[in-house]
C-alpha positions in Angstrom: 0.0 0.1 -0.1 1.1 3.8 -0.7 2.8 5.6 2.2 -0.2 8.0 1.2 -2.7 5.7 1.7 -1.3 3.9 4.5 -1.4 7.5 6.4 -4.7 8.3 5.5 -5.8 4.8 6.6 -3.9 5.5 10.3 -5.2 8.2 10.8 -9.1 7.6 9.8 -8.6 3.8 12.0 -7.2 6.1 15.1 -10.5 8.4 14.8 -12.1 5.5 14.5 -10.6 4.0 17.7 -11.5 7.4 19.8 -14.8 7.1 19.2 -14.8 3.3 20.5 -13.0 4.3 23.4 -15.3 6.9 24.5 -18.9 5.3 23.3 -21.3 5.3 26.2 -23.4 2.6 25.2 -23.3 -0.9 23.6 -25.3 0.0 20.5 -22.5 2.9 19.6 -19.6 0.7 20.4 -21.2 -1.5 17.8 -21.2 0.9 15.3 -17.4 2.1 16.0 -16.5 -1.7 16.2 -18.1 -2.6 12.3 -16.4 0.4 11.3 -13.3 -0.2 12.3 -13.7 -3.8 10.9 -14.9 -2.5 7.3 -11.5 -0.2 7.2 -9.4 -3.0 8.3 -10.5 -5.4 5.6 -10.7 -2.4 3.3 -6.9 -3.0 3.1 -6.3 -6.5 3.5 -5.1 -6.4 7.3 -6.0 -9.9 8.4 -4.8 -9.1 12.4 -7.0 -6.0 12.7 -9.9 -8.0 11.1 -9.7 -10.7 13.5 -9.7 -9.0 16.7 -12.4 -6.9 15.7 -14.4 -10.3 14.7 -13.1 -11.2 18.5 -14.2 -8.3 20.0 -17.7 -8.2 18.5 -18.7 -11.3 19.8 -17.7 -10.2 23.5 -20.6 -8.5 23.8 -18.9 -6.2 26.4 -18.9 -2.5 26.7 -16.1 -2.3 29.3 -13.8 -4.9 26.9 -14.7 -3.0 23.8 -13.6 0.6 25.2 -10.5 -1.0 27.0 -9.5 -2.5 23.4 -9.3 1.1 21.4 -5.9 1.9 22.4 -4.3 -1.3 21.5 -6.4 -1.6 17.9 -4.6 1.9 17.3 -1.1 0.5 18.0 -1.6 -2.4 16.3 -2.5 -0.4 13.1 0.0 2.0 13.4 2.4 -0.8 14.0 1.4 -2.5 10.7 0.4 -6.2 10.4 4.1 -7.3 9.5 5.1 -6.1 12.9 2.2 -8.6 14.6 3.9 -11.1 17.2 3.3 -14.8 17.0 -0.2 -15.8 18.0 -1.3 -17.7 21.4 -2.6 -20.3 21.0 -5.5 -20.1 24.7 -8.0 -23.0 26.0 -10.4 -21.0 28.2 -11.7 -23.8 30.9 -14.7 -22.6 33.0 -17.8 -23.6 34.1 -19.8 -20.6 33.6 -20.7 -19.7 29.8 -20.6 -16.0 30.5 -17.5 -16.4 32.0 -15.9 -18.2 29.1 -17.3 -15.6 26.8 -16.0 -12.7 28.9 -12.7 -14.1 29.1 -13.0 -14.6 25.3 -13.6 -11.1 25.1 -10.8 -9.8 27.1 -8.2 -12.1 25.2 -9.7 -10.5 21.6 -8.4 -7.2 22.7 -4.6 -7.6 22.1 -4.5 -9.7 18.6 -2.0 -12.2 19.3 -4.1 -14.1 21.7 -6.3 -16.4 19.7 -9.1 -19.0 21.5 -8.2 -22.6 20.0 -11.3 -24.2 22.9 -13.2 -23.8 26.1 -14.3 -26.4 28.2 -16.6 -26.4 30.8 -14.6 -28.3 33.5 -11.9 -30.2 34.1 -12.8 -33.6 32.3 -13.2 -31.9 28.8 -10.2 -29.5 29.5 -8.1 -32.5 29.4 -9.9 -34.0 26.5 -9.0 -30.3 25.0 -5.8 -30.2 26.1 -5.1 -33.4 24.6 -6.9 -32.5 21.6 -5.3 -28.8 20.8 -2.0 -28.6 22.8 -2.7 -24.9 23.4 0.5 -22.6 24.3 -1.9 -21.1 27.3 -4.8 -22.3 29.4 -6.9 -20.0 31.6 -8.2 -22.4 34.5 -11.0 -21.8 37.1 -10.6 -23.8 40.0 -14.4 -24.6 41.2 -16.0 -26.6 38.8 -18.3 -30.1 38.4 -16.6 -33.3 37.9 -12.7 -32.4 37.9 -11.7 -29.2 39.3 -9.1 -27.4 38.7 -6.7 -28.4 40.9 -7.7 -32.1 39.8 -7.0 -30.8 36.3 -3.3 -29.8 37.1 -2.5 -32.7 38.7 -2.9 -34.5 35.4 -1.7 -31.4 33.4 1.9 -31.7 35.5 2.4 -35.3 34.3 1.7 -34.4 30.2 0.3 -31.8 29.8 1.5 -29.1 27.4 2.1 -24.9 27.4 1.4 -23.0 30.4 -1.4 -22.4 33.1 -3.3 -19.6 34.2 -5.4 -19.6 37.0 -7.8 -17.4 36.7 -10.4 -17.8 39.9 -12.0 -16.2 42.8 -11.0 -18.9 45.3 -7.3 -18.1 44.4 -6.5 -14.7 46.0 -3.2 -13.8 46.5 -1.2 -15.2 49.1 -4.2 -17.8 49.6 -3.5 -21.4 50.4 -5.2 -22.1 47.0 -3.1 -19.1 45.1 0.4 -21.2 46.6 -1.2 -24.7 45.9 -1.6 -24.1 42.1 2.3 -23.2 42.3 3.0 -25.7 43.8 1.4 -27.9 40.9 3.0 -26.2 38.3 0.7 -23.2 37.3 2.5 -19.8 36.1 0.1 -18.1 38.4 -2.9 -16.9 39.9 -5.4 -14.0 38.8 -8.9 -12.6 39.9 -11.9 -12.9 37.5 -13.1 -9.9 36.4 -16.4 -9.2 38.1 -18.1 -6.3 35.6 -21.9 -6.3 36.5 -22.1 -3.6 39.4 -18.3 -1.8 37.4 -17.3 -1.4 33.9 -14.3 0.2 35.0 -13.8 -3.1 37.7 -14.1 -5.3 34.7 -12.1 -3.6 32.9 -9.2 -3.3 35.5 -9.4 -7.0 36.0 -9.3 -7.6 32.3 -5.7 -5.7 32.1 -4.5 -7.6 35.0 -5.4 -10.9 33.2 -3.9 -9.7 30.3 -0.7 -8.8 31.4 -0.3 -12.0 33.1 -1.4 -14.3 30.5 1.5 -12.4 28.4 4.1 -13.4 31.3 2.7 -16.6 31.5 2.9 -17.2 27.3 6.4 -16.0 27.8 6.0 -12.3 27.6 
């Protein structure tokens, strides 16, 4: 793409990202996402388009707004500068929480959600089939809980595990136990039903921990 056209795209895309960051309603955010996706697809920027598709599935205003600066930065850096994808498995018995985590990860294009599981039994099967680079793991689940999953994963499982659970607060016995079993660490679940800002902060913490667990 010619430099002049690329500069024009980046300027218009930045304006769209600013509108997304300031969106006050889900409807306004969806309009911004649709506009940004059309621009990304129009110039053939696959990484941006994929990130925007994932974000649209999240249905979470706080996650959409928090993603705006990262989308703008990716557009500035260009597709060739995008780092390798981190293939990620999400394990949680709550469909709503799995969707929220998927939305949080979609805010950063390097994360690719390759599967989901509702309990430890499904997670072990997905682990064997998908060999993810990173697993986001809940602790309290039916059939086989997170601790049971870690016991099996420690023997043969690929990738890293980041526990995302309200049951493993920093310094708690559960947090120490997941470390003993080989997990990279533990971070609290987002709880944005009452506070979008809280959800956004929790999402940032999860993203930061996920980056480090996957090796930076």
